[in-house]
C-alpha positions as CSV (number, residue, x, y, z in Angstrom):
1,X,46.4,167.6,190.2
2,X,43.0,166.5,191.4
3,X,42.1,163.0,190.5
4,X,38.9,160.9,190.2
5,X,38.0,157.3,190.5
6,X,39.3,155.3,187.5
7,X,36.8,154.7,184.7
8,X,34.5,157.6,185.5
9,X,34.7,160.0,182.6
10,X,31.7,162.3,182.6
11,X,28.1,162.3,183.7
12,X,25.2,161.7,181.3
13,X,24.3,165.4,181.7
14,X,27.8,166.3,180.5
15,X,27.6,163.9,177.6
16,X,24.4,165.4,176.5
17,X,25.9,168.9,176.7
18,X,28.9,167.7,174.7
19,X,26.7,166.3,172.0
20,X,25.1,169.8,171.5
21,X,28.5,171.3,170.9
22,X,29.8,172.6,167.5
23,X,30.9,169.8,165.2
24,X,32.4,171.8,162.4
25,X,35.9,170.7,163.2
26,X,37.1,174.1,164.0
27,X,37.7,173.3,167.6
28,X,35.7,176.2,169.0
29,X,32.1,176.4,170.1
30,X,29.6,178.7,171.8
31,X,29.1,175.9,174.4
32,X,31.5,174.9,177.1
33,X,34.2,172.4,176.2
34,X,34.7,169.1,178.2
35,X,34.4,170.0,181.9
36,X,37.5,170.6,183.9
37,X,36.1,168.4,186.6
38,X,34.1,165.5,185.3
39,X,33.2,164.7,188.9
40,X,31.6,168.1,189.5
41,X,28.1,168.0,190.8
42,X,25.8,167.2,188.0
43,X,28.5,168.0,185.4
44,X,26.7,171.2,184.6
45,X,28.0,173.3,181.7
46,X,28.1,177.1,182.5
47,X,29.2,178.3,179.1
48,X,32.0,180.2,180.8
49,X,35.6,179.9,179.9
50,X,37.2,177.0,181.8
51,X,40.6,176.9,183.5
52,X,42.1,173.6,182.4
53,X,45.3,172.1,183.7
54,X,46.9,169.2,181.9
55,X,50.3,167.4,182.0
56,X,51.8,165.8,178.8
57,X,54.7,163.3,178.8
58,X,56.7,162.6,175.7
59,X,60.1,161.5,174.6
60,X,63.1,163.8,175.1
61,X,63.7,164.0,171.3
62,X,60.1,165.1,170.9
63,X,60.1,168.0,173.4
64,X,60.5,170.9,171.0
65,X,57.8,169.6,168.6
66,X,55.4,168.8,171.5
67,X,55.8,172.3,172.8
68,X,54.9,173.7,169.4
69,X,51.9,171.4,169.2
70,X,50.8,172.5,172.7
71,X,51.0,176.1,171.6
72,X,48.9,175.5,168.6
73,X,46.4,173.5,170.6
74,X,46.0,176.4,173.0
75,X,45.4,178.7,170.1
76,X,42.9,176.3,168.5
77,X,40.8,175.9,171.7
78,X,41.6,179.3,173.4
79,X,38.1,180.6,172.8
80,X,36.6,178.1,175.3
81,X,39.3,177.5,177.8
82,X,42.4,178.9,179.6
83,X,45.1,176.3,179.5
84,X,47.9,175.4,181.8
85,X,49.7,172.5,180.1
86,X,52.9,171.2,181.6
87,X,55.3,169.2,179.4
88,X,57.5,166.4,180.9
89,X,60.1,163.9,179.6
90,X,59.2,160.2,179.6
91,X,60.5,157.7,177.1
92,X,57.9,155.7,175.3
93,X,59.9,152.6,176.2
94,X,59.7,153.2,179.9
95,X,56.3,154.9,180.1
96,X,54.4,151.8,181.4
97,X,56.8,151.3,184.3
98,X,56.7,154.9,185.4
99,X,52.9,155.2,185.1
100,X,52.1,151.9,186.9
101,X,54.3,153.0,189.8
102,X,51.6,155.6,190.6
103,X,49.0,156.0,187.8
104,X,47.1,158.7,189.7
105,X,50.2,160.9,189.8
106,X,51.1,160.2,186.2
107,X,50.5,162.6,183.3
108,X,47.0,163.2,181.8
109,X,48.4,162.4,178.3
110,X,51.4,160.2,177.6
111,X,53.2,158.4,174.7
112,X,54.1,154.7,175.0
113,X,55.1,151.7,172.9
114,X,52.3,149.5,171.7
115,X,53.6,146.4,173.5
116,X,52.7,148.1,176.8
117,X,49.0,148.5,176.0
118,X,47.8,145.3,177.6
119,X,49.5,145.9,180.9
120,X,48.2,149.5,181.0
121,X,44.7,148.4,180.2
122,X,44.7,145.6,182.7
123,X,45.9,148.0,185.4
124,X,43.1,150.4,184.7
125,X,45.5,153.2,183.7
126,X,44.1,153.9,180.2
127,X,40.8,155.7,179.4
128,X,38.9,154.0,176.6
129,X,38.9,156.3,173.5
130,X,35.6,154.8,172.4
131,X,34.0,156.4,175.5
132,X,35.5,159.8,174.3
133,X,33.6,159.7,171.0
134,X,31.2,162.5,172.0
135,X,33.9,164.9,173.1
136,X,35.9,164.2,169.9
137,X,32.9,164.6,167.6
138,X,31.8,167.8,169.2
139,X,35.1,169.5,169.6
140,X,37.5,168.0,167.1
141,X,34.8,167.4,164.4
142,X,35.7,163.7,164.1
143,X,35.0,160.5,166.0
144,X,36.6,157.2,166.8
145,X,35.6,155.8,163.4
146,X,37.4,158.7,161.7
147,X,40.6,158.1,163.7
148,X,40.6,154.5,162.8
149,X,40.0,155.2,159.2
150,X,42.8,157.8,159.1
151,X,45.5,155.4,160.4
152,X,47.1,152.2,159.2
153,X,45.4,148.9,160.1
154,X,48.4,147.7,162.1
155,X,48.5,150.9,164.1
156,X,44.8,150.7,165.0
157,X,45.2,147.0,165.8
158,X,48.1,147.9,168.1
159,X,45.9,150.5,169.9
160,X,43.0,148.1,170.4
161,X,42.3,145.5,173.0
162,X,39.1,143.5,173.4
163,X,37.6,145.4,170.4
164,X,38.0,148.7,172.2
165,X,40.3,151.5,171.1
166,X,42.4,152.6,174.0
167,X,44.9,155.0,172.4
168,X,45.6,157.3,169.5
169,X,48.1,155.9,166.9
170,X,51.1,158.2,166.6
171,X,53.7,156.2,164.6
172,X,53.9,153.0,162.7
173,X,57.7,152.5,162.8
174,X,58.4,150.7,166.0
175,X,60.1,147.8,164.3
176,X,63.6,146.9,163.2
177,X,65.5,146.0,160.1
178,X,69.1,146.0,158.8
179,X,71.3,149.1,158.3
180,X,74.5,148.4,156.4
181,X,77.5,150.2,154.8
182,X,77.2,149.4,151.1
183,X,80.9,150.2,150.6
184,X,81.7,147.2,152.7
185,X,78.6,144.9,152.3
186,X,76.9,144.5,148.9
187,X,73.2,144.3,148.7
188,X,73.5,140.6,147.9
189,X,75.7,140.0,150.9
190,X,73.2,141.7,153.1
191,X,70.5,139.1,152.3
192,X,71.8,136.4,154.6
193,X,73.6,136.3,158.0
194,X,76.2,134.0,156.6
195,X,77.3,136.3,153.8
196,X,76.8,139.4,155.9
197,X,79.1,138.2,158.7
198,X,81.6,136.9,156.1
199,X,81.8,140.4,154.5
200,X,82.1,142.1,157.8
201,X,85.0,139.8,158.9
202,X,86.8,140.4,155.6
203,X,86.7,144.1,156.2
204,X,87.7,143.9,159.9
205,X,84.2,145.2,160.9
206,X,81.4,143.7,162.9
207,X,77.6,143.3,162.7
208,X,75.6,144.6,165.7
209,X,72.5,142.9,167.2
210,X,70.8,143.1,170.6
211,X,70.6,139.5,171.6
212,X,69.8,140.1,175.3
213,X,66.3,141.5,174.6
214,X,63.1,139.6,174.2
215,X,62.0,142.2,171.6
216,X,64.9,141.3,169.3
217,X,65.7,137.7,170.0
218,X,62.1,136.6,169.6
219,X,62.5,137.3,165.9
220,X,64.3,134.0,165.4
221,X,61.6,132.0,167.2
222,X,58.7,133.8,165.4
223,X,60.4,133.1,162.1
224,X,60.3,129.4,162.8
225,X,56.6,129.3,163.6
226,X,56.8,129.6,167.4
227,X,54.3,131.9,169.3
228,X,53.7,133.9,172.4
229,X,50.2,135.0,173.6
230,X,48.8,137.1,176.4
231,X,46.3,135.4,178.6
232,X,43.3,137.1,180.2
233,X,45.0,137.0,183.6
234,X,48.1,138.8,182.3
235,X,50.3,135.8,182.1
236,X,52.0,134.7,178.9
237,X,51.7,131.5,176.9
238,X,54.9,130.3,175.1
239,X,55.9,127.2,173.2
240,X,59.5,127.8,172.4
241,X,60.8,124.7,174.1
242,X,58.8,122.5,171.8
243,X,58.4,122.1,168.0
244,X,56.8,124.3,165.3
245,X,58.3,124.4,161.8
246,X,61.6,123.6,163.5
247,X,62.4,122.6,167.1
248,X,63.2,125.2,169.7
249,X,66.6,123.6,170.0
250,X,67.3,124.2,166.3
251,X,66.3,127.8,166.6
252,X,68.7,128.3,169.5
253,X,71.5,126.5,167.7
254,X,71.0,129.0,164.8
255,X,71.3,131.9,167.2
256,X,74.4,130.4,168.8
257,X,76.1,130.0,165.5
258,X,75.5,133.6,164.6
259,X,76.5,135.0,168.0
260,X,79.7,132.9,168.1
261,X,81.0,134.3,164.8
262,X,83.9,136.6,165.4
263,X,82.3,139.4,163.3
264,X,79.2,139.4,165.5
265,X,78.8,142.1,168.2
266,X,76.3,141.6,170.9
267,X,75.1,145.1,171.7
268,X,73.4,146.1,174.9
269,X,69.8,147.2,174.7
270,X,69.7,151.0,174.0
271,X,73.4,151.2,173.1
272,X,73.2,150.6,169.3
273,X,73.5,154.2,168.3
274,X,76.8,154.5,170.2
275,X,78.2,151.4,168.7
276,X,77.2,152.6,165.2
277,X,78.9,155.9,165.9
278,X,82.1,154.1,167.1
279,X,82.9,153.0,163.6
280,X,83.3,149.4,164.5
281,X,80.2,148.3,162.7
282,X,79.4,147.8,159.0
283,X,75.9,146.7,159.7
284,X,73.4,146.8,162.6
285,X,69.9,145.6,163.3
286,X,67.9,148.6,164.7
287,X,65.0,150.9,163.9
288,X,64.3,154.3,162.5
289,X,65.5,156.0,165.7
290,X,69.1,155.1,164.6
291,X,68.7,156.3,161.1
292,X,70.7,159.5,161.7
293,X,73.5,157.6,163.4
294,X,73.8,155.1,160.6
295,X,73.7,157.7,157.9
296,X,76.4,159.7,159.6
297,X,78.6,156.6,160.2
298,X,78.2,155.0,156.8
299,X,78.2,158.2,154.7
300,X,77.8,157.6,151.0
301,X,77.5,153.8,151.8
302,X,74.4,154.3,153.9
303,X,71.8,151.7,153.0
304,X,69.1,149.6,154.7
305,X,67.0,146.6,153.9
306,X,64.9,143.8,155.5
307,X,66.5,141.4,157.9
308,X,68.7,138.7,156.5
309,X,67.9,135.0,156.2
310,X,69.6,132.7,158.7
311,X,70.7,129.1,158.5
312,X,68.6,126.6,160.5
313,X,68.8,122.9,160.2
314,X,70.7,123.3,156.9
315,X,68.1,125.6,155.4
316,X,67.7,129.3,154.9
317,X,64.8,131.0,156.8
318,X,63.8,134.6,156.5
319,X,64.2,136.4,159.8
320,X,61.0,138.0,161.1
321,X,60.8,141.1,163.2
322,X,58.5,142.3,166.0
323,X,56.6,145.3,164.6
324,X,54.7,147.8,166.7
325,X,53.7,151.4,167.0
326,X,54.0,154.4,169.3
327,X,50.7,155.4,170.8
328,X,49.3,158.2,172.9
329,X,47.0,157.4,175.7
330,X,44.7,159.3,178.2
331,X,45.1,158.6,181.9
332,X,42.0,156.9,183.2
333,X,42.5,159.0,186.4
334,X,42.7,162.3,184.7
335,X,40.4,165.0,186.1
336,X,40.2,166.6,182.6
337,X,39.8,163.4,180.5
338,X,37.7,165.2,177.8
339,X,40.4,167.8,177.3
340,X,43.1,165.2,177.6
341,X,41.6,163.2,174.7
342,X,41.4,166.4,172.5
343,X,45.1,167.1,173.3
344,X,46.0,163.5,172.5
345,X,44.2,163.7,169.2
346,X,45.9,167.0,168.4
347,X,49.4,165.7,168.8
348,X,48.7,162.6,166.7
349,X,46.6,164.0,163.9
350,X,47.7,164.3,160.3
351,X,49.5,167.6,160.6
352,X,51.3,166.5,163.8
353,X,52.5,163.3,162.2
354,X,53.7,165.2,159.1
355,X,55.6,167.6,161.4
356,X,57.1,164.7,163.4
357,X,58.3,163.1,160.1
358,X,59.7,166.4,158.9
359,X,61.6,167.0,162.2
360,X,62.8,163.5,163.0
361,X,62.0,161.2,160.0
362,X,59.6,159.3,162.3
363,X,57.5,156.8,160.4
364,X,53.8,157.9,160.4
365,X,50.7,155.8,161.0
366,X,48.5,158.3,159.3
367,X,47.6,157.0,155.8
368,X,47.9,160.3,154.0
369,X,51.3,161.0,155.4
370,X,52.4,157.4,154.8
371,X,51.5,157.8,151.1
372,X,53.6,160.9,150.6
373,X,56.6,160.9,148.3
374,X,58.9,162.0,151.1
375,X,58.0,159.0,153.2
376,X,58.3,156.5,150.4
377,X,61.7,157.8,149.4
378,X,63.1,157.5,152.9
379,X,65.8,154.8,153.1
380,X,65.0,153.6,156.6
381,X,61.2,153.7,156.2
382,X,61.5,151.8,152.9
383,X,63.4,149.1,154.6
384,X,60.9,149.0,157.4
385,X,58.1,148.6,154.9
386,X,60.0,145.8,153.3
387,X,60.5,144.1,156.7
388,X,56.9,144.5,157.7
389,X,55.9,141.8,155.2
390,X,57.6,139.5,157.7
391,X,56.5,141.3,160.8
392,X,54.9,139.9,164.0
393,X,52.9,141.8,166.6
394,X,54.3,140.6,169.9
395,X,51.8,139.7,172.6
396,X,53.3,139.1,176.0
397,X,52.9,139.8,179.7
398,X,55.2,141.3,182.2
399,X,56.8,138.0,183.1
400,X,58.2,137.6,179.6
401,X,60.9,140.2,179.6
402,X,63.5,139.2,182.2
403,X,63.6,135.5,181.3
404,X,63.8,136.3,177.6
405,X,66.6,138.8,178.2
406,X,68.5,136.2,180.3
407,X,68.2,133.6,177.7
408,X,69.5,135.9,175.0
409,X,72.4,137.0,177.2
410,X,73.4,133.3,177.7
411,X,73.6,133.0,173.9
412,X,75.4,136.4,173.5
413,X,78.0,135.4,176.2
414,X,78.6,131.9,174.8
415,X,77.2,130.1,177.8
416,X,75.4,127.7,175.5
417,X,77.1,125.3,173.1
418,X,75.4,124.5,169.8
419,X,76.4,120.8,170.2
420,X,75.0,120.5,173.7
421,X,71.4,119.9,172.8
422,X,70.5,118.8,176.3
423,X,71.9,122.0,177.7
424,X,70.0,124.1,175.2
425,X,66.7,122.2,176.0
426,X,67.2,122.8,179.7
427,X,67.7,126.5,179.0
428,X,64.6,126.6,176.9
429,X,62.6,124.8,179.6
430,X,63.8,127.3,182.2
431,X,62.9,130.2,179.8
432,X,59.4,128.9,179.3
433,X,58.8,128.2,182.9
434,X,59.8,131.7,183.9
435,X,57.8,133.4,181.1
436,X,54.6,131.4,181.7
437,X,54.6,131.7,185.5
438,X,51.4,133.1,187.0
439,X,51.2,136.8,187.7
440,X,51.7,137.5,191.4
């Protein structure tokens, strides 16, 4: 695929031509659509049908739906362009790493988790959606303000950096909560880690949690008032080795006490669905992506709720959770950035989000779909909504993940003792030192 210099979208001549296009929302026009080559001489619009090549990356589970959406996109805009749209598999959780390996060779349109936004923007890999407003207005019949208004506040916030919209919200369900088997654990027992683990132990079952992940284990520190922040240079600020509402040592002690319980199971990142399916668990902390696995394993006992409280310094504290969204971005190096933006909008609009929920029970960001009876009666999404009251949007840089995972693994493997406060403090100091290191 031909590429252009990052940040160059279209010439002023092309923008003027776009602004004369049809804005009736039908997606077709007597004028030419966004040029196939925004670097073409003068960006002149011939009015002839264009040949447009695009590549779209999405999750493996979304491939069938995405192909259907591609087909409908071609039908919608077929009067003004001939499309060659390739569909590839790329998990939202690994999109950033793949894209930043070679952004110029990456897809024109791709889905990614919202916590990757800052790194993608800082690397110059994302095209600003604000700069695509003319193309959206003239060919989709709506602009950036309409997109923001149609989606939940948290999803728009997750797609925004430095007051600029860099992606289209696709879901608002990238968070975690507690699944449990109500035939083993009562709703009351599910409210605290102490009673939850006690109930699991009594039944010969276990409770699964991914301790060796900075996405999950951060929840304990955020609950206690600790913070992380992304600096302008891409490094991370972190205060976990100090004191907030509690001390960092006290938070770590609470985590150690949970992880050392015989009914606790430390589950590797990405392996929760397998462990749920194994039948060993009566409860698990995960997200909507494991709803089917939990429903199958727990049967008539299938239930979900917010995360439990946990004991810290002799008190009960409600566990927070990192909340986020799945987004769809346009590659800043795309030759067909205008068309890429229209495709990104198409696969994230109200109809697409409704179809995604119908197919996979994926939590929408679109306000209309969010308000539907079907969404509100969904067990997993209702639990997520309950948990979001205690949600935190995580802001970290690339140096955060490995040290946070290592610290969590030390707790999961029993390498730290709750009574060894000096050892815990040393581990916390090492964690913070690694996370806050300058970006090389």
